[in-house]
Steps between C-alpha positions, in 0.01 A plus 500: 500500500457242231384741231475236227272279710293795606459631147399152389251485787355839416482410132259220585251762617556751220274479198687489168363842404682658793837418349417720200387801705687825536760505776367618834624852561456717806263730313303207360474338842353811661186449293495170315224476240470125454525183701817413310654831607394440861660157483821640349516769767452242773789297356708819488418566867591145594830523310591815694416328829705196395804718419477660845473156660805376311702801615399457863560125487850558358579748781379251759696209352813717491454585868495135609846358548407151616453277194252273680277796582527629143398158371198497731399847383525385137284197579248722679491740206440219251217370718356851530504543120316170460246614759453840334449350157258234627304752708472742209401221261225412745382862518509534120299180463194695611506643147654197327465528127402865526699798389529630857685191628843647416408818687408299809817291479734795448329714763529222754864431407591869526336535841655187648838594351489846659411341834791254470738783407400681818552184706851455360587868545369503858696184580820640347464831684434318828802277436280195546691295243858601574 
């Protein structure tokens, strides 16, 4: 949704050394060797989930013709993003200051994002929002 805010939020949990690591590739993520690679793969997984969410959200918004309902969906989505980020920050705080904190944050964010994508898809397919 708000990729810039999300990236900034994720960056708060990423140790500086992670930024210098090799890009996370599918082959690398099958068997990561280091914590930094695990963290990068978790970010990669979250980014894929976020792209799917954005696509489903765009389809749902396009299916809603009433501007008031669209506005309420946008407000709900903003609130959901704030919830997801706060919840995942809480979960990552169990390892605050540790190198696994980004893994916890990204794993949580990916899971909640996949769940939200399913909610939006199910609602669109059931015509709940039209």
